[in-house]
C-alpha positions, 0 to 999 in steps of 0.5 A: 745847872749850866745857863742853857739849862736853866733856858729849858725851863718852862717860861713861867719858872724861868722868869720865877728864877731869874728874879733878882739876879744882878749883872755882876753875879758870879755863877755860883751866886746866880745858881743860888738865887735861882735854886732859893726862888724855885724852892721857895715858889714851890713850897709856897705852892703846896702851901695851901694844902697844909691850909685847907686841910687844917682849916677843914678840920677847924684848926684855925691857928695851925692854918695860920701858920702855912698861910703866913709862908704862902703869902710872905713868899710871893711878896718877898719875890715881888720885892726882890724882883724890884730891889737888891734883897737877896740877903734879906730874902734869903735869911726870912725864908730860911728863918720861915723854914726854920721857925714855922715847922717847929710852931706847926708842930706845937699847935697840933700838939706834938710829934704824933699827930703834928706827922713830925712836921718839924722834920721840915725844919732841917731844910733851913740848916741845909738850906744855908749849907747850899746858899751861904756855906758850910761855915755859916750854917753852923748857927742854923743848925744850932738853932735847929737842934735847940728847937727840936730839944725844946719840941722834945721837953715839951713834947708830952705837955702838948700831947695832952692837949692834941686835938683829934686828926684823922689817922689818914691825915697824919700818915699822909703827912708824915709820908710827904714830910719824910719824903721831901726832907729825904729828897733835901738831903739826897739832893744836897749830898748830890750836889756836893759830891758833883762839886767834888767831883768837878773840883777834882776834874779841874785838879786833874786838868791843872795837873796834867798841864804840868805833868805827863798823865803817867807821871801825874798817876805816879806822883798822886800814889807816891810820895817818892822821887820821881826820876827815870833815866831813859837810854834813847829820847830826842830833845828839840829846843826852838828860839824865835829869832830876835824876839827880845827886840820885837817884843820891846816895840810891843805892848805887853798884851801884844807880846803874850798874845803872839807867844800864846798864838805860837806856843799853842800852834806848836802845842798842837803839833807836839800832841799830833806827833806824841811828843811831850811839851817839857817847858817855855822859857821866855820865847824858847821852847823845849820838847822831847820825844820817847819820854816819858813813854819810850817809842822806837820813832822818837826821832823820826816824830821830833824831826817831823815836828821841826819840819812843821814849826816854821808853817806856824810861824808863818801863820802867826806872821803879820805886818807888825810882827814881820817874818818870824823864823825860829833856831830848831836843835835836835839831839839824841841820846840817853836823858834823865827825866823827873819831877823836881819841887814840892810846891810849883814843881816842873817835869824836867829832863837832865843830861848830856843830851838836853845841854847839846840840843840847846846848844844846836839851837843856840849856834844854829842859823835863823830859819834852820833845823840844826841837829847833831851827828847822832841824830842824823844817823837815826834820821838818815834815809827817811829824811834829807839832811845836809852838812854843816861841816865842823862848827865850835859849840860852846861847852863841846869844842868842835861838832859835825852838825847837820841841817834837817832839810825835808822828809826824803823824797822817793824816787820814781818807781820806788816803793 
C-alpha cells in the first residue's frame, strides 16, 4: 500500500497505523510496522468476543487467555508510541499469537471442544514471514509444529476432562477460526505474488534500459548467441565539442547533471523518431535507425533527429557552460547487431558503417552534421545538403562528404 493509500484510512486507523514510525524507516519497514499495528489492534478488538462467550459459560481460565491478549496489545501499542520498541513489540505479539491459541485449546479440552482454535497460532509463522523474513520465520514454524505435535499427543487426555460447550458455539468459532486463518494465508500469498510481480516488472524495466524490447524477449527465451545482419541501417554519432576542458572546470556532480540533461533530451528525440539508442561513451552518443526493427525511412528518421539535436544543446547551455555545440556524423549501410557478454551485457553494432559514421563525427565541424555520400544519396530530395568536398578520413582515405543543412524547402505552389 502506497503512502497516499494509507492517508485514505479513517483518522483513527491512521493514528494506530502510524504508531512507532521513525523518520529513517525504509518503505518496507514502514509497511511492516503499519500492518502489525493494525493487525494487533484488530485482534485485540475481537478478543472480547471470546472473553464474553467463555465467561458466560463459566470458563474463567479460558476467558483469561484472550483477555490477556486484549489487555497487553493496547499496552504495547501505547509503549511503542513513546519508545522505539518495534522489535520487542513484534516479538511479543508473535509470541502471544503462537502460544495463546494452544493454551486456549488445552484449557478447553482439546481440538474438538475448542473449535480447533490452535489454527490461530499459524498466524505466528505466517506473520514472521512478512514481519521478519522467510529465513527468520523458520524457528517460528518449528515452534508451531512442536506445539501442534504436543497438542496431538495430549489431546486424548484433555478430551476426557473437556467442558460442555454448546454445539452452536463450537461450530461458530470453528467457522470463524477457519475463515480468519484462511484469509491470513491468502493475503500472505497474494502479497508475495504481488511483490514478485513488482520485482519482475522492475527487472523488465532495467532490461529494457539496456536492450531493445524485441532483443530482450529473445534473450529471455534463448541461451544462444543473438547476432543479426541488417543490409540497411543508418548510424549516428554525436560528440559535445570541447567537453573535456569544460568538465575540468566543473564539479563532478555538475558534469553528470549536464550530461544527464543533454542525453535525456536526445533520448527523447530518439524515442520520438522511432530510433534505437545504442550507448554513450563519455560525452559521445550513438543511435541507429532500422535496427533492431527494420524500416524503410531509417535514414530520414536519423536525419530529422540530427537536425533537432542542437536545440537540446541550446536548452542545456547557460553562462557556466557557454554555447554548447556538437559534431554529428552519419552513415548508412549494412551493420551487424547483437548482444555481447554474459554479465553486464550490452547491445552493440559492428561493421564498416559504424566505423565510418564515427569517422564522420570525429572529422566533422563543430555545430555541423556531416554525412557520407551514400547517406546523402538516401536523403537527397527530402533534405537540403551541401557538399564539403573531398576530405582525408582516418582509415578510409579521401572521401566525399556533405553537410546536412535542413529539411528540403517545398517550392511555392508545390504539392
